[in-house]
C-alpha positions as CSV (number, residue, x, y, z in Angstrom):
1,X,-0.1,0.5,-0.2
2,X,2.7,2.5,1.3
3,X,5.0,1.8,-2.4
4,X,1.0,2.6,-3.9
5,X,1.1,6.0,-2.1
6,X,4.4,6.8,-3.1
7,X,4.3,6.3,-6.5
8,X,0.7,8.0,-7.2
9,X,1.6,11.3,-7.7
10,X,4.0,9.7,-10.4
11,X,1.1,7.7,-11.8
12,X,-1.4,10.9,-12.5
13,X,1.1,13.0,-13.5
14,X,2.0,10.1,-16.4
15,X,-1.8,9.9,-17.2
16,X,-2.2,13.5,-17.0
17,X,0.5,14.6,-19.2
18,X,-1.0,12.4,-21.7
19,X,-4.7,13.2,-21.8
20,X,-3.8,17.0,-21.5
21,X,0.0,17.7,-21.3
22,X,2.8,19.2,-19.9
23,X,1.4,21.9,-17.9
24,X,-1.9,20.1,-16.6
25,X,0.4,17.0,-15.8
26,X,2.7,19.5,-13.1
27,X,-0.2,21.3,-12.1
28,X,-1.9,17.8,-10.8
29,X,1.6,16.5,-10.0
30,X,1.6,19.6,-7.6
31,X,-2.0,18.5,-6.3
32,X,-1.3,14.9,-5.6
33,X,2.0,15.6,-3.7
34,X,-0.1,18.1,-1.5
35,X,-3.1,15.5,-1.0
36,X,0.4,13.0,-0.1
37,X,1.2,15.1,3.2
38,X,-2.3,15.1,3.8
39,X,-3.0,11.5,3.9
40,X,-0.1,10.6,5.4
41,X,-1.0,13.5,8.3
42,X,-4.1,12.3,9.1
43,X,-3.0,8.3,8.6
44,X,-0.2,8.9,11.2
45,X,-0.1,12.0,12.7
46,X,2.9,13.1,10.9
47,X,4.3,13.3,7.3
48,X,7.7,11.7,6.2
49,X,10.7,13.6,6.0
50,X,11.7,11.7,2.4
51,X,7.5,13.2,1.6
52,X,8.3,16.4,3.4
53,X,11.2,16.6,0.7
54,X,9.7,15.7,-2.5
55,X,6.8,17.8,-1.7
56,X,8.8,20.8,-1.2
57,X,11.1,20.5,-4.4
58,X,7.5,20.2,-6.9
59,X,5.9,22.4,-5.0
60,X,9.1,24.7,-5.9
61,X,9.9,23.3,-9.5
62,X,6.4,22.8,-10.3
63,X,6.4,26.5,-9.6
64,X,8.2,27.3,-11.4
65,X,7.3,25.6,-14.4
66,X,4.2,26.9,-14.7
67,X,5.2,30.2,-13.6
68,X,8.0,30.6,-16.3
69,X,6.2,27.7,-18.5
70,X,9.3,25.8,-19.5
71,X,9.0,22.3,-18.4
72,X,13.2,22.3,-17.7
73,X,12.2,23.0,-14.1
74,X,10.1,20.4,-13.4
75,X,12.5,17.5,-15.5
76,X,15.5,18.8,-13.4
77,X,13.6,17.5,-10.3
78,X,13.9,14.4,-9.8
79,X,17.3,15.0,-10.2
80,X,18.3,17.4,-7.2
81,X,16.1,14.8,-5.2
82,X,18.2,12.0,-5.8
83,X,21.6,14.0,-5.2
84,X,19.8,15.4,-2.3
85,X,19.2,11.3,-1.2
86,X,22.8,10.6,-2.0
87,X,24.5,13.6,0.3
88,X,21.9,12.7,3.0
89,X,23.8,9.1,2.3
90,X,26.9,10.6,2.5
91,X,27.2,12.6,5.5
92,X,26.2,9.5,7.2
93,X,28.5,7.0,5.3
94,X,31.8,7.2,7.9
95,X,29.7,7.9,11.3
96,X,28.7,5.2,13.7
97,X,25.9,4.4,12.0
98,X,25.6,5.3,8.3
99,X,22.1,6.5,7.7
100,X,20.7,3.3,6.1
101,X,21.3,1.2,8.9
102,X,19.5,3.2,10.8
103,X,16.2,3.6,8.7
104,X,16.7,-0.7,8.1
105,X,18.9,-1.8,11.0
106,X,15.3,-2.4,13.0
107,X,14.2,-4.9,9.6
108,X,17.9,-6.6,9.9
109,X,20.3,-8.8,11.8
110,X,22.0,-6.9,14.5
111,X,24.8,-8.9,13.8
112,X,25.1,-7.6,10.8
113,X,28.8,-5.4,10.7
114,X,29.3,-2.2,10.3
115,X,31.4,-3.0,6.6
116,X,28.4,-3.7,5.3
117,X,26.2,-1.1,5.9
118,X,28.2,0.9,5.0
119,X,28.5,-0.9,2.0
120,X,24.9,-1.3,1.3
121,X,25.1,2.4,1.8
122,X,27.5,2.9,-0.8
123,X,25.5,1.4,-3.3
124,X,22.4,3.1,-2.5
125,X,24.8,6.6,-2.6
126,X,26.0,5.1,-6.4
127,X,22.0,4.3,-7.8
128,X,20.6,7.7,-6.4
129,X,23.9,9.5,-8.5
130,X,23.7,7.1,-11.7
131,X,20.2,8.4,-11.0
132,X,20.0,11.9,-11.2
133,X,22.4,11.5,-14.5
134,X,20.4,9.1,-16.3
135,X,17.0,11.7,-15.3
136,X,19.3,14.7,-16.6
137,X,20.3,12.7,-20.1
138,X,17.1,11.6,-20.9
139,X,15.6,14.9,-20.1
140,X,18.1,17.0,-21.9
141,X,18.9,14.3,-24.9
142,X,15.5,13.5,-25.3
143,X,11.7,15.0,-25.9
144,X,9.6,15.4,-22.9
145,X,7.1,12.3,-23.8
146,X,10.5,9.9,-23.7
147,X,11.3,12.1,-20.5
148,X,7.8,11.2,-18.7
149,X,7.7,7.7,-20.1
150,X,11.2,7.6,-18.6
151,X,10.2,8.7,-15.8
152,X,7.6,6.5,-14.4
153,X,8.6,3.3,-16.5
154,X,12.4,3.6,-17.3
155,X,13.2,4.7,-13.1
156,X,10.4,2.5,-11.2
157,X,12.6,-0.9,-13.7
158,X,15.9,0.5,-12.7
159,X,14.8,0.9,-9.0
160,X,13.2,-2.6,-9.1
161,X,16.0,-3.5,-10.6
162,X,18.4,-2.8,-8.0
163,X,16.1,-3.4,-5.0
164,X,16.4,-7.2,-6.3
165,X,19.9,-6.7,-5.9
166,X,20.0,-5.4,-2.5
167,X,17.7,-8.2,-1.7
168,X,20.7,-11.2,-3.0
169,X,23.4,-8.4,-1.3
170,X,21.5,-8.8,1.9
171,X,20.4,-12.2,2.2
172,X,24.1,-13.1,1.8
173,X,25.3,-11.0,4.4
174,X,23.0,-12.4,6.8
175,X,24.1,-14.5,9.3
176,X,23.3,-18.9,8.6
177,X,20.7,-18.6,11.7
178,X,18.5,-16.3,10.7
179,X,18.5,-18.0,7.4
180,X,17.4,-21.1,8.8
181,X,15.1,-19.3,10.7
182,X,13.3,-18.0,7.9
183,X,13.2,-21.3,6.1
184,X,10.6,-23.0,8.9
185,X,8.3,-20.2,8.9
C-alpha cells in the first residue's frame, strides 16, 4: 500500500501528461503531492521526511515550471531529489551508524557488521547519483514525452532491479541462523 501511495503522484502526473500535456500534469503533481502529505498526516499523525522534501521540490520546481512556462524545471526535479538523497547518505557514511542502517536496521539482524552497512549505504549513494545523471541525460537528450515515459517506467524498472540486487546482497550477508529461521516459517 505504501509503495502505491508513494508512486500515485507520479502515476497521476503520467496520466495527466498523456491527456493534457506537461503543464496540466505539473498542476496535478502539485495537488497530488499536497494530498499525499495530508493523507500521511491524517493516517499517521506525521509526514515522512522524504515526503516533505519531495513535496517541497515539487512545489518549487513545479511552480517554476508553471510560472515560467518552461518544462525544464520539472524535468530536473528528480535529479535534484536524487542528489539530496545521495548527499544525506554520504553525510552519514563514515559515522557510527550510516543513515541506511538507521532506516533499515530494525528490519535486519543486529549482527550485521558496520562494514556491511557502509557497503550497502555506498550502493545506494551510487544508485541515486546514477539516477540523477540518467534523468538529466533523458531530460535533455530526448523529448518531453520520452522523459515522462522514462520517469514512470524506466526509473521504476531500474529501481526494482536495484532493489532485487540489494535483496541478494542482504541475503548473502545474513547470519546462517537468520536464514534458517526464515526457511522454517
